[in-house]
All heavy atoms as an XYZ file, in Angstrom:
833
protein
N      14.906      7.242     29.417
C      13.945      8.131     28.814
C      12.711      8.257     29.703
O      12.186      9.350     29.864
C      13.542      7.634     27.428
C      12.565      8.583     26.777
S      11.772      8.055     25.268
C      13.072      7.765     24.173
N      12.268      7.145     30.270
C      11.089      7.180     31.137
C      11.302      8.142     32.300
O      10.423      8.943     32.628
C      10.759      5.773     31.649
O      10.519      4.937     30.516
C       9.545      5.767     32.549
N      12.470      8.093     32.914
C      12.751      8.980     34.045
C      12.762     10.441     33.611
O      12.217     11.305     34.308
C      14.088      8.612     34.683
N      13.359     10.727     32.458
C      13.440     12.119     31.989
C      12.076     12.670     31.615
O      11.824     13.861     31.752
C      14.382     12.223     30.802
C      15.831     12.028     31.226
C      16.783     12.317     30.132
N      16.765     13.741     29.834
C      17.305     14.272     28.748
N      17.883     13.506     27.865
N      17.253     15.558     28.542
N      11.187     11.802     31.127
C       9.866     12.263     30.711
C       8.827     12.216     31.827
O       7.733     12.740     31.674
C       9.372     11.421     29.527
C      10.172     11.552     28.242
C       9.661     10.568     27.199
C      10.136     12.971     27.713
N       9.178     11.620     32.955
C       8.200     11.420     34.031
C       7.534     12.696     34.543
O       6.375     12.645     34.943
C       8.827     10.641     35.190
O       9.863     11.384     35.786
N       8.193     13.857     34.543
C       7.499     15.067     35.007
C       6.410     15.559     34.041
O       5.575     16.368     34.417
C       8.600     16.117     35.127
C       9.885     15.391     35.054
C       9.625     14.126     34.327
N       6.438     15.091     32.813
C       5.482     15.562     31.809
C       4.192     14.762     31.878
O       4.195     13.585     32.239
C       6.092     15.427     30.407
C       7.375     16.207     30.166
C       7.969     15.861     28.809
C       7.094     17.701     30.268
N       3.065     15.390     31.495
C       1.823     14.628     31.469
C       1.891     13.589     30.349
O       2.524     13.805     29.320
C       0.755     15.685     31.183
C       1.496     16.808     30.538
C       2.898     16.764     31.082
N       1.281     12.473     30.562
C       1.269     11.431     29.537
C       1.502     10.072     30.150
O       1.536      9.910     31.375
N       1.676      9.112     29.286
C       1.835      7.726     29.721
C       2.832      7.056     28.799
O       2.781      7.248     27.578
C       0.482      7.032     29.658
C       0.493      5.592     30.015
C       0.721      5.042     31.243
C       0.240      4.501     29.143
N       0.636      3.686     31.177
C       0.336      3.324     29.889
C      -0.047      4.403     27.786
C       0.160      2.071     29.331
C      -0.229      3.157     27.234
C      -0.126      2.005     28.013
N       3.740      6.294     29.338
C       4.732      5.559     28.554
C       4.435      4.082     28.703
O       4.419      3.547     29.815
C       6.165      5.873     29.025
C       6.436      7.366     28.823
C       7.171      5.012     28.273
C       7.750      7.833     29.395
N       4.183      3.435     27.587
C       3.920      1.995     27.617
C       5.221      1.266     27.918
O       6.247      1.481     27.284
C       3.346      1.548     26.267
C       3.036      0.097     26.203
C       2.279     -0.620     27.079
C       3.473     -0.833     25.222
N       2.201     -1.930     26.695
C       2.934     -2.091     25.544
C       4.264     -0.725     24.083
C       3.163     -3.228     24.789
C       4.482     -1.850     23.324
C       3.945     -3.084     23.679
N       5.180      0.375     28.899
C       6.385     -0.326     29.338
C       6.564     -1.689     28.675
O       7.437     -2.464     29.050
C       6.376     -0.480     30.859
C       5.227     -1.330     31.364
O       4.452     -1.879     30.547
O       5.091     -1.446     32.596
N       5.733     -1.988     27.687
C       5.853     -3.274     26.992
C       5.039     -4.382     27.633
O       4.959     -5.482     27.096
N       4.434     -4.090     28.767
C       3.611     -5.086     29.453
C       2.183     -4.989     28.933
O       1.652     -3.896     28.748
C       3.631     -4.863     30.970
C       5.015     -4.927     31.578
C       5.646     -6.301     31.428
O       5.025     -7.312     31.719
N       6.872     -6.331     30.933
N       1.554     -6.122     28.699
C       0.174     -6.125     28.229
C       0.096     -5.795     26.749
O       1.095     -5.711     26.047
N      -1.124     -5.621     26.273
C      -1.349     -5.334     24.859
C      -0.800     -3.962     24.489
O      -0.903     -3.005     25.268
C      -2.844     -5.379     24.533
C      -3.434     -6.770     24.663
O      -2.669     -7.753     24.547
O      -4.652     -6.882     24.879
N      -0.247     -3.881     23.308
C       0.261     -2.613     22.795
C      -0.934     -1.680     22.552
O      -1.844     -2.025     21.809
C       1.028     -2.861     21.490
C       1.698     -1.616     20.967
O       1.281     -0.500     21.229
N       2.747     -1.814     20.200
N      -0.939     -0.488     23.144
C      -2.089      0.420     23.016
C      -2.075      1.277     21.749
O      -2.974      2.088     21.556
C      -1.949      1.303     24.254
C      -0.464      1.387     24.446
C       0.053      0.006     24.092
N      -1.088      1.096     20.867
C      -0.936      1.982     19.724
C      -2.211      2.122     18.910
O      -2.661      3.235     18.625
C       0.203      1.511     18.810
C       0.326      2.306     17.510
C       0.672      3.759     17.786
C       1.337      1.675     16.590
N      -2.826      1.006     18.521
C      -3.984      1.117     17.647
C      -5.197      1.706     18.374
O      -6.000      2.399     17.752
C      -4.284     -0.222     16.983
C      -3.194     -0.598     16.008
C      -2.289     -1.590     16.306
C      -3.055      0.096     14.818
C      -1.272     -1.903     15.418
C      -2.040     -0.211     13.922
C      -1.137     -1.215     14.222
N      -5.297      1.500     19.666
C      -6.365      2.156     20.435
C      -6.132      3.671     20.459
O      -7.078      4.455     20.310
C      -6.425      1.599     21.851
N      -4.873      4.084     20.632
C      -4.554      5.513     20.622
C      -4.844      6.116     19.255
O      -5.412      7.197     19.150
C      -3.094      5.756     20.988
C      -2.756      5.509     22.431
C      -1.451      5.260     22.807
C      -3.715      5.532     23.425
C      -1.118      5.052     24.133
C      -3.397      5.317     24.760
C      -2.088      5.079     25.111
N      -4.446      5.413     18.186
C      -4.711      5.917     16.839
C      -6.208      6.048     16.588
O      -6.666      7.017     15.985
C      -4.075      5.004     15.787
C      -2.558      5.034     15.694
C      -2.058      3.985     14.709
C      -2.047      6.419     15.320
N      -6.966      5.073     17.059
C      -8.411      5.102     16.877
C      -9.044      6.282     17.625
O      -9.988      6.906     17.128
C      -9.030      3.784     17.345
C     -10.503      3.715     17.058
O     -10.934      3.871     15.923
N     -11.294      3.494     18.091
N      -8.542      6.590     18.798
C      -9.128      7.651     19.627
C      -8.668      9.050     19.221
O      -9.310     10.038     19.576
C      -8.776      7.408     21.093
N      -7.592      9.138     18.453
C      -7.005     10.439     18.121
C      -7.842     11.214     17.107
O      -8.518     10.630     16.255
C      -5.600     10.239     17.565
N      -7.785     12.528     17.192
C      -8.356     13.392     16.166
C      -7.294     13.760     15.132
O      -7.600     14.012     13.975
C      -8.908     14.679     16.784
C     -10.095     14.412     17.680
O     -10.925     13.546     17.331
O     -10.196     15.064     18.733
N      -6.053     13.827     15.561
C      -4.888     14.126     14.726
C      -3.764     13.218     15.201
O      -3.710     12.843     16.372
C      -4.426     15.578     14.906
C      -5.435     16.582     14.485
N      -5.409     17.179     13.255
C      -6.509     17.097     15.124
C      -6.414     18.018     13.154
N      -7.108     17.984     14.284
N      -2.839     12.905     14.294
C      -1.683     12.100     14.662
C      -0.430     12.860     14.242
O      -0.309     13.292     13.093
C      -1.718     10.712     13.984
C      -0.527      9.870     14.432
C      -3.021      9.986     14.275
N       0.498     13.044     15.177
C       1.780     13.674     14.885
C       2.837     12.586     14.882
O       2.906     11.784     15.827
C       2.128     14.739     15.931
C       1.367     16.055     15.787
C      -0.052     15.931     16.295
C       2.108     17.159     16.482
N       3.614     12.524     13.811
C       4.665     11.515     13.685
C       5.974     12.205     13.344
O       5.987     13.277     12.748
C       4.327     10.455     12.604
C       3.021      9.740     12.912
C       4.273     11.070     11.212
N       7.073     11.582     13.718
C       8.370     12.106     13.312
C       8.684     11.601     11.912
O       8.210     10.543     11.495
C       9.476     11.676     14.298
O       9.498     10.254     14.384
C       9.241     12.279     15.676
N       9.485     12.367     11.204
C       9.755     12.036      9.812
C      10.756     10.909      9.632
O      11.061     10.528      8.511
C      10.222     13.275      9.051
C      11.530     13.840      9.526
C      11.889     15.143      8.835
O      11.151     15.588      7.931
O      12.917     15.721      9.208
N      11.216     10.315     10.734
C      12.227      9.264     10.638
C      11.661      7.850     10.775
O      12.409      6.902     10.952
C      13.315      9.479     11.690
C      12.794      9.303     13.107
O      11.565      9.434     13.321
O      13.607      9.052     14.011
N      10.345      7.683     10.698
C       9.755      6.358     10.830
C       8.706      6.119      9.763
O       7.701      6.829      9.705
C       9.123      6.174     12.212
O       8.436      4.928     12.262
N       8.950      5.111      8.939
C       7.964      4.725      7.924
C       6.758      4.089      8.593
O       5.618      4.342      8.194
C       8.602      3.769      6.923
N       6.978      3.256      9.606
C       5.868      2.567     10.271
C       4.891      3.540     10.909
O       3.677      3.392     10.756
C       6.378      1.585     11.325
C       7.000      0.362     10.722
O       6.864      0.101      9.529
N       7.708     -0.389     11.529
N       5.407      4.516     11.657
C       4.511      5.470     12.316
C       3.641      6.190     11.289
O       2.438      6.338     11.484
C       5.306      6.509     13.118
C       5.829      6.012     14.432
S       6.429      7.353     15.495
C       7.803      8.010     14.584
N       4.249      6.626     10.209
C       3.507      7.406      9.210
C       2.460      6.560      8.498
O       1.318      6.993      8.327
C       4.491      8.007      8.209
N       2.819      5.353      8.086
C       1.852      4.542      7.339
C       0.751      4.007      8.244
O      -0.411      3.926      7.824
C       2.541      3.384      6.596
O       3.313      2.611      7.509
C       3.429      3.907      5.484
N       1.073      3.645      9.490
C       0.027      3.203     10.418
C      -0.936      4.347     10.701
O      -2.152      4.161     10.745
C       0.636      2.649     11.700
C       1.299      1.303     11.489
C       2.139      0.839     12.661
O       2.360      1.616     13.613
O       2.589     -0.316     12.618
N      -0.403      5.550     10.878
C      -1.258      6.709     11.115
C      -2.127      6.994      9.889
O      -3.308      7.326     10.018
C      -0.405      7.929     11.465
N      -1.576      6.836      8.691
C      -2.328      7.113      7.462
C      -3.397      6.065      7.186
O      -4.269      6.286      6.358
C      -1.371      7.221      6.283
N      -3.357      4.954      7.908
C      -4.410      3.945      7.734
C      -5.668      4.313      8.520
O      -6.693      3.660      8.380
C      -3.909      2.564      8.173
O      -3.799      2.490      9.584
N      -5.605      5.385      9.312
C      -6.743      5.793     10.139
C      -7.694      6.739      9.422
O      -8.836      6.890      9.848
C      -6.269      6.501     11.419
O      -5.650      7.741     11.057
C      -5.315      5.645     12.229
N      -7.222      7.427      8.403
C      -8.032      8.455      7.761
C      -7.998      9.778      8.508
O      -8.670     10.729      8.131
N      -7.217      9.853      9.572
C      -7.115     11.072     10.369
C      -5.906     11.879      9.909
O      -4.948     11.320      9.382
C      -7.000     10.716     11.841
C      -8.264      9.980     12.289
C      -8.174      9.471     13.673
C      -9.465      8.707     13.987
N      -9.429      8.111     15.296
N      -5.935     13.198     10.084
C      -4.808     14.019      9.656
C      -3.493     13.554     10.286
O      -3.418     13.333     11.492
C      -5.176     15.414     10.158
C      -6.659     15.400     10.271
C      -7.009     13.997     10.683
N      -2.492     13.400      9.434
C      -1.156     12.998      9.881
C      -0.237     14.201      9.688
O      -0.020     14.644      8.562
C      -0.629     11.785      9.092
C       0.773     11.413      9.572
C      -1.579     10.603      9.224
N       0.283     14.713     10.792
C       1.185     15.862     10.782
C       2.605     15.323     10.977
O       2.872     14.603     11.938
C       0.853     16.824     11.921
C      -0.565     17.296     11.912
N      -0.971     18.436     11.263
C      -1.693     16.771     12.466
C      -2.272     18.610     11.440
N      -2.731     17.605     12.156
N       3.500     15.687     10.075
C       4.872     15.179     10.121
C       5.776     16.210     10.782
O       5.854     17.362     10.342
C       5.380     14.844      8.707
C       6.800     14.299      8.779
C       4.442     13.835      8.040
N       6.434     15.772     11.862
C       7.338     16.640     12.615
C       8.751     16.535     12.045
O       9.283     15.436     11.899
C       7.368     16.213     14.087
C       6.021     16.262     14.806
C       6.107     15.508     16.119
C       5.616     17.697     15.030
N       9.364     17.661     11.719
C      10.733     17.612     11.189
C      11.726     17.238     12.278
O      11.492     17.458     13.463
C      10.963     19.039     10.699
C      10.063     19.875     11.551
C       8.863     19.015     11.850
N      12.819     16.667     11.845
C      13.893     16.297     12.766
C      15.216     16.770     12.178
O      15.318     16.988     10.973
C      13.920     14.785     12.977
C      12.644     14.273     13.610
S      12.757     12.522     14.002
C      13.997     12.541     15.271
N      16.225     16.886     13.022
C      17.557     17.211     12.532
C      18.071     15.957     11.824
O      18.185     14.892     12.444
C      18.496     17.601     13.695
C      19.906     17.811     13.192
C      17.969     18.831     14.412
N      18.355     16.050     10.517
C      18.772     14.854      9.785
C      20.163     14.385     10.197
O      21.087     15.183     10.296
C      18.746     15.298      8.323
C      18.834     16.784      8.353
C      18.270     17.228      9.663
N      20.266     13.082     10.449
C      21.559     12.476     10.760
C      22.130     11.768      9.540
O      23.307     11.432      9.516
C      21.414     11.494     11.924
C      20.923     12.093     13.236
C      20.769     11.007     14.300
C      21.879     13.181     13.720
N      21.268     11.522      8.544
C      21.693     10.903      7.290
C      20.715     11.344      6.208
O      19.667     11.909      6.517
C      21.742      9.384      7.430
C      20.453      8.747      7.873
C      20.640      7.251      8.111
C      19.361      6.648      8.658
N      19.482      5.242      8.930
N      21.031     11.106      4.942
C      20.117     11.530      3.871
C      18.720     10.950      4.058
O      18.552      9.801      4.477
C      20.779     10.982      2.609
C      22.219     10.803      2.979
C      22.241     10.472      4.438
N      17.705     11.754      3.733
C      16.311     11.352      3.954
C      15.909     10.148      3.113
O      15.175      9.283      3.576
C      15.394     12.534      3.671
N      16.354     10.065      1.860
C      16.114      8.919      0.995
C      14.702      8.383      1.019
O      13.755      9.063      0.632
N      14.544      7.142      1.527
C      13.236      6.476      1.500
C      12.185      7.224      2.312
O      11.015      7.219      1.957
C      13.343      5.033      1.990
C      13.633      4.877      3.462
C      13.640      3.423      3.889
C      13.859      3.317      5.385
N      13.810      1.949      5.849
N      12.588      7.884      3.383
C      11.617      8.618      4.192
C      11.064      9.807      3.417
O       9.870     10.096      3.467
C      12.227      9.073      5.515
C      12.647      7.938      6.399
C      13.979      7.748      6.733
C      11.716      7.039      6.897
C      14.360      6.685      7.546
C      12.087      5.982      7.707
C      13.421      5.805      8.028
N      11.920     10.501      2.697
C      11.463     11.639      1.892
C      10.484     11.172      0.824
O       9.451     11.820      0.587
C      12.658     12.353      1.264
N      10.788     10.044      0.175
C       9.874      9.514     -0.842
C       8.543      9.107     -0.217
O       7.475      9.382     -0.761
C      10.515      8.333     -1.566
C      11.662      8.739     -2.480
C      12.140      7.585     -3.343
N      12.558      6.407     -2.598
C      13.761      6.228     -2.057
N      14.680      7.174     -2.192
N      14.068      5.127     -1.403
N       8.594      8.431      0.933
C       7.364      8.011      1.608
C       6.510      9.218      1.972
O       5.309      9.248      1.695
C       7.679      7.209      2.869
C       6.478      6.964      3.775
C       5.476      6.033      3.098
C       6.910      6.411      5.114
N       7.112     10.221      2.584
C       6.340     11.390      3.005
C       5.800     12.156      1.797
O       4.688     12.699      1.860
C       7.156     12.273      3.939
C       7.400     11.620      5.262
N       6.379     11.285      6.134
C       8.539     11.182      5.856
C       6.884     10.687      7.198
N       8.189     10.620      7.046
N       6.538     12.184      0.711
C       6.026     12.807     -0.515
C       4.811     12.035     -1.022
O       3.808     12.644     -1.431
C       7.116     12.862     -1.578
N       4.877     10.708     -0.986
C       3.728      9.893     -1.413
C       2.523     10.124     -0.502
O       1.392     10.238     -0.979
C       4.088      8.409     -1.423
C       4.996      8.017     -2.577
O       5.145      8.820     -3.521
O       5.558      6.908     -2.525
N       2.767     10.195      0.812
C       1.663     10.424      1.751
C       1.052     11.813      1.542
O      -0.169     11.981      1.640
C       2.127     10.248      3.192
C       2.489      8.819      3.600
C       3.061      8.790      5.015
C       1.291      7.898      3.484
N       1.900     12.796      1.243
C       1.375     14.146      0.949
C       0.535     14.117     -0.327
O      -0.549     14.687     -0.369
C       2.511     15.163      0.825
C       3.087     15.615      2.152
C       4.002     16.813      2.007
N       5.068     16.626      1.034
C       6.233     16.043      1.288
N       6.492     15.578      2.493
N       7.142     15.935      0.342
N       1.022     13.432     -1.360
C       0.263     13.406     -2.616
C      -1.053     12.645     -2.463
O      -2.026     12.943     -3.144
C       1.102     12.822     -3.757
O       1.326     11.452     -3.565
N      -1.114     11.688     -1.543
C      -2.355     10.961     -1.248
C      -3.318     11.828     -0.429
O      -4.499     11.531     -0.343
C      -2.019      9.663     -0.493
C      -3.203      8.818     -0.173
N      -3.836      8.035     -1.116
C      -3.886      8.629      0.978
C      -4.855      7.403     -0.554
N      -4.907      7.746      0.721
N      -2.779     12.883      0.186
C      -3.601     13.759      1.015
C      -3.619     13.356      2.474
O      -4.330     13.936      3.281
N      -2.804     12.351      2.837
C      -2.817     11.833      4.205
C      -1.961     12.652      5.155
O      -2.306     12.791      6.332
C      -2.341     10.380      4.214
N      -0.839     13.172      4.682
C       0.118     13.820      5.579
C       0.486     15.205      5.079
O       0.461     15.483      3.874
C       1.374     12.964      5.703
N       0.822     16.035      6.044
C       1.317     17.385      5.777
C       2.395     17.685      6.803
O       2.359     17.168      7.917
C       0.205     18.419      5.925
C      -0.935     18.226      4.966
C      -2.032     19.238      5.202
N      -3.174     18.964      4.326
C      -4.329     19.555      4.426
N      -4.535     20.472      5.357
N      -5.311     19.245      3.600
N       3.329     18.568      6.449
C       4.303     18.993      7.464
C       3.566     19.695      8.601
O       2.609     20.436      8.362
C       5.215     19.964      6.710
C       5.005     19.660      5.263
C       3.599     19.150      5.145
N       3.993     19.455      9.830
C       3.356     20.107     10.979
C       3.731     21.574     10.969
O       4.907     21.935     10.968
C       3.787     19.444     12.282
C       3.102     20.025     13.486
C       1.723     20.015     13.598
C       3.841     20.580     14.517
C       1.076     20.542     14.711
C       3.207     21.104     15.642
C       1.827     21.086     15.731
N       2.717     22.451     10.965
C       2.948     23.891     10.940
C       2.564     24.565     12.256
O       2.457     25.780     12.326
C       2.201     24.532      9.772
C       0.682     24.388      9.902
O       0.196     23.860     10.919
O      -0.015     24.827      8.961
N       2.333     23.751     13.286
C       1.961     24.298     14.580
C       0.465     24.334     14.827
O       0.027     24.594     15.933
N      -0.329     24.087     13.773
C      -1.783     24.103     13.908
C      -2.344     22.710     13.648
O      -1.823     21.969     12.824
C      -2.384     25.087     12.916
N      -3.387     22.367     14.366
C      -4.059     21.079     14.166
C      -5.282     21.297     13.277
O      -6.419     21.202     13.713
C      -4.433     20.447     15.505
C      -3.252     20.064     16.391
C      -3.743     19.522     17.729
C      -2.365     19.045     15.698
N      -5.003     21.591     12.024
C      -6.053     21.832     11.044
C      -6.592     20.496     10.550
O      -5.822     19.644     10.112
C      -5.486     22.631      9.859
O      -4.870     23.813     10.369
C      -6.577     22.982      8.868
N      -7.907     20.293     10.604
C      -8.456     19.012     10.144
C      -8.535     18.929      8.615
O      -8.648     19.951      7.940
C      -9.849     18.973     10.761
C     -10.215     20.392     10.980
C      -8.925     21.143     11.200
N      -8.448     17.729      8.087
C      -8.695     17.444      6.679
C      -9.063     15.973      6.568
O      -8.929     15.227      7.529
C      -7.501     17.798      5.791
C      -6.299     16.924      5.944
C      -6.057     15.737      5.304
C      -5.143     17.154      6.761
N      -4.831     15.221      5.680
C      -4.254     16.071      6.576
C      -4.781     18.169      7.647
C      -3.030     15.973      7.228
C      -3.559     18.057      8.299
C      -2.707     16.983      8.086
N      -9.557     15.576      5.409
C      -9.951     14.186      5.219
C      -9.259     13.611      3.982
O      -8.834     14.361      3.092
C     -11.478     14.045      5.045
O     -11.883     14.790      3.909
C     -12.225     14.537      6.281
N      -9.175     12.290      3.933
C      -8.598     11.559      2.808
C      -9.040     10.108      2.936
O      -9.524      9.690      3.982
C      -7.062     11.662      2.810
C      -6.427     11.105      4.062
C      -6.004      9.775      4.130
C      -6.274     11.899      5.197
C      -5.441      9.261      5.289
C      -5.710     11.393      6.355
C      -5.298     10.075      6.391
O      -4.751      9.554      7.532
N      -8.866      9.368      1.878
C      -9.172      7.938      1.900
C      -8.059      7.227      2.670
O      -6.892      7.319      2.287
C      -9.259      7.399      0.472
C      -9.684      5.954      0.384
C     -11.121      5.720      0.821
O     -11.956      6.633      0.664
O     -11.394      4.624      1.336
N      -8.382      6.532      3.776
C      -7.341      5.856      4.549
C      -6.576      4.840      3.699
O      -7.140      4.201      2.812
C      -8.113      5.133      5.656
C      -9.430      5.807      5.725
C      -9.708      6.325      4.338
N      -5.288      4.720      3.982
C      -4.479      3.699      3.317
C      -4.935      2.324      3.779
O      -5.311      2.147      4.934
C      -3.002      3.860      3.653
C      -2.291      5.112      3.149
C      -0.824      5.041      3.536
C      -2.439      5.281      1.663
N      -4.869      1.370      2.885
C      -5.194     -0.023      3.223
C      -4.126     -0.901      2.585
O      -4.421     -1.807      1.805
C      -6.592     -0.383      2.736
N      -2.874     -0.637      2.922
C      -1.756     -1.313      2.283
C      -1.686     -2.802      2.602
O      -1.294     -3.599      1.756
C      -0.441     -0.623      2.644
C      -0.358      0.796      2.101
C      -0.568      0.846      0.595
O       0.307      0.359     -0.145
O      -1.610      1.355      0.160
N      -2.080     -3.198      3.803
C      -2.077     -4.621      4.141
C      -3.084     -5.360      3.270
O      -2.780     -6.428      2.731
C      -2.392     -4.836      5.632
O      -1.409     -4.133      6.399
C      -2.367     -6.302      6.003
N      -4.263     -4.779      3.093
C      -5.269     -5.387      2.221
C      -4.765     -5.465      0.781
O      -4.936     -6.471      0.100
C      -6.573     -4.588      2.252
C      -7.252     -4.629      3.613
O      -6.934     -5.528      4.415
O      -8.097     -3.758      3.862
N      -4.144     -4.374      0.313
C      -3.631     -4.341     -1.057
C      -2.555     -5.403     -1.255
O      -2.559     -6.126     -2.255
C      -3.071     -2.955     -1.385
C      -2.635     -2.794     -2.835
C      -2.060     -1.406     -3.073
N      -0.856     -1.157     -2.319
C       0.355     -1.593     -2.674
N       0.521     -2.322     -3.750
N       1.413     -1.292     -1.939
N      -1.649     -5.533     -0.289
C      -0.586     -6.534     -0.393
C      -1.162     -7.948     -0.359
O      -0.728     -8.821     -1.122
C       0.429     -6.340      0.733
N      -2.147     -8.184      0.507
C      -2.763     -9.519      0.587
C      -3.446     -9.880     -0.729
O      -3.322    -11.017     -1.204
C      -3.762     -9.564      1.736
N      -4.143     -8.916     -1.329
C      -4.780     -9.183     -2.627
C      -3.740     -9.523     -3.690
O      -3.932    -10.431     -4.498
C      -5.620     -7.985     -3.071
C      -6.984     -7.909     -2.411
C      -7.894     -6.883     -3.087
N      -7.310     -5.543     -3.175
C      -7.337     -4.648     -2.199
N      -7.920     -4.938     -1.044
N      -6.807     -3.455     -2.358
N      -2.629     -8.797     -3.697
C      -1.582     -9.053     -4.682
C      -0.993    -10.446     -4.505
O      -0.743    -11.158     -5.491
C      -0.485     -7.995     -4.566
N      -0.792    -10.873     -3.261
C      -0.258    -12.214     -2.998
C      -1.265    -13.277     -3.461
O      -0.902    -14.253     -4.126
C       0.084    -12.390     -1.500
C       0.346    -13.857     -1.158
C       1.269    -11.531     -1.125
N      -2.528    -13.086     -3.124
C      -3.551    -14.057     -3.528
C      -3.676    -14.130     -5.055
O      -3.820    -15.224     -5.615
C      -4.895    -13.719     -2.892
C      -4.961    -13.911     -1.376
C      -6.275    -13.370     -0.833
C      -4.768    -15.369     -1.011
N      -3.595    -12.996     -5.716
C      -3.657    -12.996     -7.180
C      -2.462    -13.714     -7.781
O      -2.592    -14.479     -8.741
C      -3.739    -11.553     -7.700
C      -5.088    -10.898     -7.425
C      -5.090     -9.402     -7.739
O      -4.080     -8.881     -8.289
O      -6.095     -8.752     -7.421
N      -1.277    -13.496     -7.216
C      -0.081    -14.173     -7.712
C      -0.167    -15.674     -7.491
O       0.215    -16.467     -8.359
C       1.171    -13.609     -7.026
N      -0.709    -16.078     -6.331
C      -0.873    -17.513     -6.050
C      -1.885    -18.136     -7.018
O      -1.684    -19.241     -7.509
C      -1.306    -17.714     -4.604
C      -0.216    -17.398     -3.609
S      -0.791    -17.413     -1.876
C      -1.366    -19.090     -1.704
N      -2.970    -17.418     -7.302
C      -3.984    -17.923     -8.211
C      -3.427    -18.057     -9.631
O      -3.769    -19.000    -10.359
C      -5.204    -17.012     -8.199
N      -2.561    -17.131    -10.028
C      -1.968    -17.182    -11.373
C      -1.035    -18.377    -11.532
O      -0.864    -18.897    -12.628
C      -1.226    -15.884    -11.661
N      -0.430    -18.834    -10.424
C       0.480    -19.974    -10.469
C      -0.268    -21.305    -10.410
O       0.302    -22.341    -10.734
C       1.501    -19.902     -9.333
C       2.470    -18.779     -9.483
C       3.447    -18.721     -8.343
O       3.336    -19.459     -7.364
N       4.424    -17.840     -8.443
N      -1.517    -21.285     -9.997
C      -2.276    -22.529     -9.835
C      -2.726    -23.110    -11.154
O      -2.750    -22.592    -12.180
C      -3.484    -22.283     -8.944
């Protein structure tokens, strides 16, 4: 893939050094994600920046991805990519914080 993409402008992280993903997300004005990754969509939605979802040719039923993207749309975080980088705002997701609170509450209830 690196060889095929080498003529295009951009940079491909080779796994060496720190992963630049969160720096890229922080610097971005918009984030485009493919509809086949839950991680990409939820990490992007934690930024508060517009998340544009790129359609893909389905190889299997959408299932959990369709539900996730519907939830992100209802939260106001994501929209299908329509070719325009239209800005919008929403409350960033904080799912790690929410999960940590739930674990701490469950531990406290058992004590």
